[in-house]
N, C-alpha and C positions, 0 to 999 in steps of 0.2 A: 761621671768623670769631668772634673772640673779643670779649667785652665786659669793661670794667672794672668793679670792683668798686665799689658806691656809696659815696659820701663824705660827710661832712656838710658840708665846705666847698662841695661842688658843689650843695648845696641852698639856699645863702644868697648874697643879692646884698647888699653891705654897706650900700648907701645905701636900702634899703627900710626905712621906718618901722615899727615893732613893730605899729603900729595899722593898717597898710594891708592890705586884703583879701587881697593876695597872700602876705604875711608869715604871716597866719593859715592860708592854704591850705598853705603849707609845713610850719607847724607840725602840721596835720592829716594831711599825707602822711608826715611822718616818724613820727608816732605809729601810724599805720596799718600802715607798713611794719614798725616794730618789733615790733608785736602779730602781724602776719601777712606774712612776707616775699612779695613778688611772685613767684609761681612762673615760672621761664624756660621758654620754649617748648621742646619737644622732638618728635621725629618722632611720637610716639604722639598728639600733639595734633591731627595732620593740618594741612593747609594754613591759614594765618592768612587772615581776611578781607581784602578790599581796602577802603579806606576813602575817603569824600568827607567833607571837613571844611570846614564854613563857618567861616573864621578870625577873623571880627570885623575892626573897623576899626583900623589899627594896634595899639598896645598896649592899647586898651581892655578886652579881655577880663581882663587882671590885676586889674582894680579891680572886677569884677563877678562875684559868686557865681553868678548864672545862667549865666555861663560856666564858671568854675572848677570847680564840683563835677560838672556833667554830663561835662565833658571827661576829668576825672581818673577818674571812675566808668567811664567807657567805656574807658578803658586799661586799669583794674584788672579788667574783665570779659573781657579777652583775656588769654592767656599773655604774658608779657613777650618782646617779639621779640628775635631776636638782631642784627637791624640794621633799619634804615628807610631806605626809598627814597621821596622826596616831589618831587611836581611842583606848584610853586605857580603862582597866577596873576601873580604878580609878577616872574616871569623867563620873558618872552617872547623866545625867541632859536632861530633856524636858521642853520647845521645845528644838530642835536641837541648839546646841551653838558652837561657834568657840573661840578659844583662842586668846590672843592679839597677832598682827602680828609680834611685836617685843618686847616681855615682857622684864621687867628689871630684874625679879626674877624668879628662879625656884620655884615650890611647894615641899617642903621637907617634903612629907607626909609619915614619917616613923619616929619611935623612937626605943631608946634602942641600938643604933648603935654610933660608934665612931663620936663625934662632927664634926670631919674634914670633913665628908661628907656633913654636913650642909654648908661647904664652897665653895662645888664644884660649876662651873659655866659651862653654855652651851648657850653661847652667839651667836644665829645663826641670819644669815641676815634677812631682812624684807621679811615676807611672805604675804604681802598685796595682790600681784598678785594672788597668790593662793587661798587666801580668797575670792577674787571676783569671781574666777572660780568656786569655790565650791558652793558658794551661788547662781550663775547662772545655776548650774545644778539642783537645788532642784524645786520640783513642784511650779508653781506659785501660790503665795498665802501663802505658808508656811513660818511660822516664824522662823527667825534664829536671835539668840541672840549673838551680837558681844561683847565679853569681852574685856574692853580697858586695862586691867592689868593682867588678869590670865596668868601664866606661864605654862610651861609643868610639868606634875606630874611625879612621879618617874616610872609610867609604861611606858612613853613615853622616858624621858631623860636618863635614866639610860642604857637601851639596846643601843640606838642611840649614846650615847657618847662613848660606847664601839666600835660600828660598824663604826662610823664617828666621831673620836674623834677631828677632826680639826674644827668642828662646822661651816663649810663653806658652809653648804646647808641651805636654808630656810625651816623651819619646822613649820607647822600648826597642832594644836590639835582639833579634832571634838569630840563633846561630844558623849556619848553612850546613845541614847535617849529611849532605849526600851529593853526588854528582850525577845521580840518575834522574833524568827528566821526569819520569812517570812518577817517581816518588815526590818530586817537588811540585808537579801539577797536584798530585793529591793533597799535599800540605796546604798548597795555595787554596784549595777547595775547602779545606777545613776553615780556613781563616777567613773565606768570603764573606760570612755574615757581619763581621766587623765593619765592612764598608756601609751597610746600612744602619751603623750606629755612629757614623761620622768619623770613623778611622781611616786614616790613610795609609794603605798597605804598598810599601815601597820595596823592590828588588833593586839592589845598587851593584853595578858591575862596570864593564865598559865594553862596546860593542865590538871592538877589537883591541887585542891586548899583548901584541908580539914585542914586548920591551926587549927581549934579547937580540932582536934582529933589526932594531932601529940604527940607523947609522948617523953620524954627525950632521949630515946634510939635511936628515929628516927632522931633527931636533932644531937646527938653526933656521931653515927655510920652509919648514912644513912640507917637505916633499911627501907625498902620499905613496907608498908602495903598492905594488899591484896585489899582494896578497890581502892587504887592508881593505882597499877598494873592491876587490872581487868577493870578499866576504861579506862586506857591508851590503853590496847590491844583492847578493843572494839572500842575506837576511831580510832585507827590506822587500823584497819580492814574495818571500815565504810568509811574512807577516802580513802583507796586503791581502794575500790569498787566503789567510786563515789556516795555513797549512802546518799545524802543529807537530804531525808526523814528521814531515821534511825537517822541521827545525830540530826535533829530537834526534835526528840522523846526522847532526852537524859534524860529528867526528869523521864520517865517511863520506858525506854528501857535500859538504860545503867547500867552494873553491877556496885556496888560501891557507888550507889547514896542512899542517899543524902550525904554521908560522903566525896566523891571525890568533890563535890560543894555544901555545905551547903547554899551559896547564889552562883547565876550563873553569875555573871558579868565577872568572868574570863574566862569562857568557851564561852559566846555569841558573843565576838568579831571575833570568828572563822567565823560567818555567813557572816559579813562584808566582810571578807577576800574572801571567796567563792562567794560572790555576785559580787564582782569586777573582778572575773576571767572571762576569755573568755567564759569558760564552767563551771558553778559551779559544775558540777558532772564529771568534767574530772579528769585525774589523777594529783595528787599532789606529790611533791619531798620532803621528810622528810630531814631536814637540820641539826636539832639538836635532840638527843634524850637522853635517860638515866634519872636519878634522882637525884634531889638534896634536901637534908632534907626530903626524902621519897616522894616528890612531882615530877611529870612527868614534864620533861622540853621539851617535844615533840613541835617541832617548824617545819613549813613547808611552802613552797612557792607554789603558784598556777598560772598556765599560763593563 
């Protein structure tokens, strides 16, 4: 599984104003890479962790340092992966499906933002080898649909463009085929060997996602509603204790439901992340926390 060399053109989007926070982020990334190149994963590093990333609302993270710096610092704290497999809340599809191995377009599945964001690119190398590996890890006879054109949705490309803006790592998206925690844990377990080959397995969602219940005050002043903070505290406690069974009972056990997750697709990628870990009930490391627009940004990695 090969990766392309970083290029200066891959770091830039022509329509980003020089004063935009993401433009400043790209300058910092380029300077950091010039000073100390990001070391590529080798077998001596051992398995990469699996990640659960709260990906923010649409392209919002591009304009906020509280997203930009933590996400890129997180990426730099890990060896640079040889490939990335991501499951996003924004592609629910069964039977299990995989994205195009080198799509020509991204999925701009958001509205109401600056049109500039619809010009953003994330042209990663061919992920065909990873697609073949993933399909080979699934149970015999399980149908997997290969999409010839489907690109990465914003739950995948937005955080990855911040974490790895050079777009020099093959990326494959896998659909979220079910809401059932046990089935997602089992799917993650199937994918676990990828981590030993330098593949970063990422579940992308949002620790709380009660968009219909946000008020103007929450948007403008980042007032955190009780249902968001209560759910986040419950999840943080269960993760710290490695209580996967409690997490799986989130619909009935978690405070703040159903407001924190009126639909559950932004929480359930967490179970694929835990399933891909060496020990799903082992300790996790919280890498990003706090709130944006009243929603929890809690993200973590599992060894």
